[in-house]
C-alpha positions in Angstrom: -27.0 40.6 30.9 -25.6 43.6 29.0 -24.5 45.2 32.3 -22.8 42.0 33.5 -20.9 41.7 30.2 -19.7 45.3 30.5 -18.7 44.8 34.1 -16.7 41.6 33.3 -15.0 43.3 30.3 -14.2 46.4 32.2 -12.8 44.6 35.2 -10.7 42.3 33.0 -9.3 45.3 31.0 -8.5 47.3 34.2 -6.6 44.3 35.7 -4.7 43.8 32.4 -3.9 47.5 32.1 -2.8 47.7 35.8 -0.6 44.6 35.4 1.0 46.1 32.3 1.2 49.8 33.1 2.3 49.6 36.8 5.7 47.9 36.1 6.1 50.2 33.1 5.5 53.2 35.3 8.1 52.0 37.8 10.5 51.3 35.0 10.0 54.9 33.7 10.8 56.3 37.2 13.9 54.1 37.5 15.2 55.1 34.1 14.7 58.8 34.9 16.6 58.3 38.2 19.5 56.4 36.5 19.7 59.0 33.8 20.2 61.8 36.3 22.9 59.8 38.1 24.6 59.0 34.8 24.6 62.7 33.9 26.2 63.5 37.3 28.8 60.9 36.8 29.6 62.3 33.3 30.1 65.7 34.9 32.4 64.1 37.5 34.4 62.3 34.8 34.8 65.5 32.8 36.3 67.2 35.9 38.6 64.1 36.5 39.8 64.4 32.9 40.6 68.1 33.6 42.6 67.1 36.8 44.8 64.9 34.7 45.9 68.0 32.7 46.1 70.5 35.6 45.3 71.0 39.2 45.5 74.7 39.1 42.3 76.2 40.7 41.9 78.6 37.8 42.0 75.9 35.2 39.7 73.7 37.3 37.2 76.5 37.6 37.0 76.7 33.8 36.4 73.0 33.6 33.7 73.1 36.3 31.7 75.9 34.8 31.5 73.9 31.5 29.6 71.1 33.2 25.8 71.3 33.7 26.2 70.6 37.4 28.9 73.2 37.8 26.8 75.8 35.9 23.9 75.1 38.3 26.1 75.2 41.4 25.9 71.6 42.2 29.5 70.5 41.7 32.4 71.1 44.1 36.1 70.1 43.8 37.9 69.7 47.1 41.7 70.2 46.8 44.4 68.8 49.1 45.0 72.1 50.7 41.4 72.4 51.9 40.3 74.9 49.2 37.1 74.3 47.2 36.7 75.0 43.5 33.1 75.4 42.2 30.1 75.4 44.5 30.9 76.2 48.1 29.5 73.0 49.5 30.5 71.8 52.9 32.3 68.5 53.0 30.4 65.6 54.5 31.4 62.1 55.7 31.4 60.7 52.2 33.9 63.4 51.1 36.0 62.7 54.2 36.0 58.9 53.4 37.1 59.7 49.9 40.1 61.7 51.2 41.1 59.1 53.8 40.2 55.8 52.2 40.1 56.8 48.5 36.6 55.3 48.2 34.1 56.6 45.6 30.4 56.7 46.6 27.1 57.1 44.7 23.7 57.0 46.4 20.5 58.6 47.4 20.2 61.1 50.2 17.3 63.1 51.6 16.2 65.5 48.9 18.2 63.9 46.1 21.4 61.9 45.3 25.1 62.4 45.4 28.2 61.3 43.4 31.6 61.4 45.2 34.8 60.6 43.2 38.4 60.7 44.7 41.2 61.4 42.2 44.9 60.8 43.1 47.2 63.6 41.7 50.8 64.6 42.2 49.7 67.1 44.8 47.6 64.6 46.7 44.0 63.4 46.7 41.4 65.6 45.0 37.7 64.8 45.6 34.9 65.7 43.1 31.4 66.0 44.4 28.2 66.3 42.3 24.8 66.7 43.9 21.6 65.6 42.1 18.4 67.3 43.3 15.0 65.5 43.6 13.6 67.3 40.6 16.3 65.9 38.3 15.8 62.4 39.6 12.1 62.6 38.6 12.4 64.7 35.5 9.8 63.7 32.9 8.3 61.0 35.2 5.0 62.8 35.8 4.5 63.5 32.1 5.3 59.9 31.2 2.9 58.6 33.9 0.2 60.9 32.5 0.7 59.4 29.1 0.6 55.9 30.5 -2.6 56.8 32.4 -4.1 58.1 29.1 -3.2 54.8 27.4 -4.8 52.9 30.2 -8.0 54.9 30.1 -8.1 54.5 26.3 -7.6 50.8 26.6 -10.5 50.6 29.1 -12.8 52.8 27.0 -12.0 50.9 23.9 -12.6 47.6 25.6 -16.0 48.9 27.0 -17.0 50.0 23.5 -16.2 46.6 22.0 -17.8 44.9 25.0 -20.9 46.9 24.6 -21.1 45.8 20.9 -20.7 42.3 22.0 -23.3 42.6 24.8 -25.7 44.1 22.3 -25.2 41.2 19.9 -26.0 38.9 22.8 -28.9 40.8 24.5 -30.7 42.0 21.3 -32.0 38.5 20.4 -32.9 37.9 24.1 -34.8 41.2 24.2 -36.6 40.5 20.9 -37.5 37.1 22.3 -38.8 38.6 25.5 -40.9 41.1 23.6 -42.3 38.5 21.3 -43.1 36.3 24.3 -45.1 39.2 25.9 -47.0 39.7 22.6 -47.8 36.0 22.5 -48.9 36.0 26.1 -51.1 39.0 25.4 -52.9 37.1 22.6 -51.0 38.2 19.5 -50.6 34.9 17.7 -48.6 36.6 14.9 -45.7 37.3 17.3 -42.4 35.9 15.8 -38.7 36.5 16.2 -35.9 36.7 13.7 -33.4 34.0 15.0 -30.1 35.8 15.6 -27.0 35.7 17.8 -25.1 32.7 19.1 -26.2 29.2 18.0 -28.0 28.6 21.3 -30.1 31.7 20.9 -30.8 30.9 17.3 -32.1 27.5 18.4 -34.3 29.1 21.1 -35.7 31.6 18.6 -36.6 28.9 16.1 -38.2 26.8 18.9 -40.2 29.9 20.0 -41.5 30.4 16.4 -42.4 26.8 16.1 -44.2 27.0 19.5 -46.1 30.1 18.4 -47.1 28.5 15.1 -48.3 25.4 16.9 -50.4 27.4 19.4 -51.9 29.3 16.5 -52.8 26.1 14.7 -54.3 24.5 17.8 -56.4 27.6 18.6 -57.5 27.9 15.0 -58.6 24.2 15.0 -60.4 24.7 18.3 -62.2 27.8 17.0 -63.3 25.9 14.0 -64.6 23.1 16.1 -66.5 25.5 18.3 -67.9 27.3 15.3 -69.0 24.0 13.8 -70.7 22.9 17.0 -72.5 26.2 17.3 -73.6 26.0 13.7 -75.2 22.6 14.4 -77.3 24.3 17.1 -79.2 26.3 14.5 -81.2 23.2 13.3 -82.8 22.5 16.8 -83.3 26.2 17.2 -85.3 26.4 14.0 -87.4 23.4 15.2 -87.9 25.1 18.5 -89.2 28.2 16.8 -91.7 26.1 14.8 -93.0 24.5 18.0 -93.6 27.9 19.6 -96.6 28.4 17.3 -98.6 25.9 19.3 -98.3 27.9 22.6 -100.6 30.6 24.0 -99.8 34.0 22.5 -98.4 35.5 25.7 -96.2 32.5 26.5 -95.2 32.3 22.8 -94.1 35.9 22.7 -92.1 35.7 25.9 -90.3 32.5 24.8 -89.8 33.8 21.3 -87.8 36.7 22.7 -85.5 34.2 24.5 -85.2 31.9 21.5 -84.2 34.9 19.5 -81.6 35.8 22.1 -80.3 32.2 22.0 -80.1 32.4 18.3 -78.2 35.7 18.5 -75.9 34.1 21.1 -75.2 31.2 18.7 -74.4 33.6 15.9 -72.2 35.6 18.2 -70.4 32.4 19.2 -69.8 31.5 15.6 -68.5 35.0 14.8 -66.2 35.1 17.9 -64.9 31.6 17.3 -63.9 32.4 13.7 -62.6 35.9 14.5 -59.0 36.4 15.7 -58.3 39.0 18.4 -60.0 40.2 21.5 -63.8 40.5 21.8 -65.3 43.8 20.8 -66.0 45.9 23.9 -68.1 49.1 24.1 -69.2 51.4 26.8 -72.6 50.2 28.1 -74.7 51.0 31.1 -74.7 47.7 33.0 -77.5 48.7 35.4 -80.4 48.1 32.9 -78.6 45.1 31.5 -78.3 43.5 34.9 -81.9 44.4 35.7 -83.1 42.8 32.5 -81.4 39.5 33.1 -82.5 39.5 36.7 -86.1 40.1 35.7 -86.0 37.2 33.2 -84.9 34.8 35.9 -87.5 36.2 38.3 -90.2 34.3 36.5 -88.6 31.0 37.2 -87.9 32.0 40.8 -91.6 32.9 41.2 -92.6 29.5 39.8 -90.4 27.7 42.3 -91.3 30.0 45.3 -87.8 31.5 45.6 -87.2 35.0 47.0 -85.8 37.3 44.2 -84.6 40.8 45.1 -83.1 43.2 42.7 -81.6 46.6 43.7 -79.9 48.5 40.8 -78.3 51.9 41.0 -77.3 53.7 37.9 -76.0 54.9 35.6 -73.1 52.4 35.7 -70.9 52.8 32.6 -68.4 50.0 31.9 -66.4 49.2 28.8 -67.3 45.6 28.2 -68.8 43.2 25.7 -72.5 43.2 26.6 -73.0 39.7 25.2 -70.3 38.3 27.4 -71.7 40.1 30.5 -75.2 38.7 29.8 -73.7 35.2 29.4 -71.8 35.6 32.7 -74.9 36.7 34.6 -77.0 33.9 33.2 -74.3 31.5 34.3 -74.4 32.9 37.9 -78.2 32.8 38.0 -78.2 29.2 36.6 -75.9 28.2 39.4 -78.4 29.6 41.9 -81.2 27.4 40.6 -78.9 24.4 40.1 -77.0 24.3 43.4 -79.2 26.1 45.9 -82.8 25.8 47.2 -83.3 29.4 48.2 -83.5 32.7 46.4 -81.0 35.4 45.5 -80.4 39.1 45.8 -78.8 41.2 43.0 -77.2 44.6 43.6 -75.4 47.1 41.4 -73.3 49.6 43.2 -71.4 52.5 41.7 -68.3 54.0 43.2 -66.1 56.8 42.0 -63.9 54.5 40.0 -65.7 51.1 39.8 -69.0 49.3 39.3 -69.7 46.3 41.5 -72.4 43.8 40.6 -73.1 41.5 43.6 -75.3 38.3 43.5 -76.0 36.8 46.9 -77.7 33.4 47.2 -78.7 31.1 50.0 -76.3 28.3 49.1 -73.1 27.0 50.7 -70.9 29.4 48.7 -68.1 28.8 46.3 -64.4 28.3 47.2 -62.3 31.3 46.3 -59.9 29.3 44.2 -62.7 28.0 42.0 -62.4 31.1 39.9 -58.7 30.1 39.1 -59.7 26.5 38.5 -62.6 27.5 36.3 -65.1 25.2 37.8 -66.6 23.9 41.1 -67.9 20.6 42.2 -70.7 19.2 40.0 -70.3 21.7 37.2 -69.1 21.4 33.6 -66.1 23.7 34.3 -67.3 26.5 32.0 -69.5 28.6 34.2 -67.0 30.4 36.4 -64.6 30.6 33.5 -67.1 32.5 31.4 -67.7 34.9 34.3 -64.0 35.3 34.9 -63.2 36.0 31.2 -66.0 38.6 31.0 -64.7 40.4 34.0 -61.0 40.3 33.1 -61.7 41.3 29.5 -63.2 44.5 30.9 -60.1 45.1 33.2 -61.9 43.9 36.3 -62.1 40.7 38.3 -64.6 38.2 39.8 -64.7 37.6 43.6 -66.4 34.5 45.1 -67.0 33.6 48.7 -69.7 33.7 51.3 -72.3 36.2 52.2 -74.1 36.5 55.5 -76.9 34.3 54.2 -75.0 32.0 51.8 -72.8 32.3 48.8 -71.7 35.5 47.0 -70.3 36.4 43.6 -69.1 39.9 42.8 -68.1 41.4 39.5 -65.7 44.3 40.2 -65.5 46.4 37.0 -63.8 49.7 36.3 -66.0 52.6 35.4 -65.6 53.7 31.8 -65.3 57.4 32.9 -62.7 56.7 35.6 -58.9 56.5 35.2 -56.7 53.7 36.5 -57.2 50.0 37.2 -59.8 48.6 39.6 -58.6 48.8 43.2 
């Protein structure tokens, strides 16, 4: 926008300067030309005045040398007897016409201009000729044009400076609004702008601030609702812990660990819901974490007679929130048991710049755009969204599709010790 304003201002100023300075430049050239002709005619009139006093060649020579043209050898006086006083210039057709017809002539010739004046005396017709060279016709024109060009350049530069100030006053509020929009899009709910500029931009700035405030209020209310709902889960969790006492010791210990994990997840949910900003991420080795969650679900797979293979390579360092990754894996494994009748295979692969966690099942697969929609048929709509947020929060992505034996979900995450985004 700033560049466009400068282009418009510059173009308009150039057109105005050209429209004003071009006629002025032509006028300067014409004035210089006419001034040189007038000086030549003045010299001719001075000689004519001398002829009125005397036609003696000696007297005429004195008069001729007193003129500028005579001193420079540009003035000649042709006498009736054919002699010439002053510069020895050959007579031309204009001098001949002056003798025969008594006609004066002033005009431009190749290389300059000429003034021819016939004078009737008692001895006959005398012709005065004054030549004006090209240098006198354009004397001072180049300097005047240089000054005019300087004025034109100064006008354009001044207009561009003023145009730049105007453009800045227009683009600065837009730039501030664009930066604040990026901050808001990045999750900074405190992003605001100072309304400035034209009335329209001031209105847009105020509307943006109102929008940001409204989004902040809605998200705060949503976080409070989620925190309240999570807080209500503590009561049934406490009752569940009490009921574990009636189970066999081995089963009680195993379930107690998972109940504690569930309680920790509820506490984490309350904390995250009431905390503003991005989730806390740390560098963790995802290989043992994936193995732990896969082993937990292996017991259920064994009870249902499902195949359950786990192949984990490590170490696999990733900067990620481990709680979110555990929740994402649990969502994927829960989908396996909910939507398929077969088993699953989990792999953790490590490349030079990324870590890939792959879960293959024996189901029909998931449509690729389900990740963007956040849900698939028959689900609550939260499962894949949890997986997607966990991956994108770590700078990676989730890929869904089909494997040779069924469905496939891949977490592609950047290694914590590698530079650059995930390829």
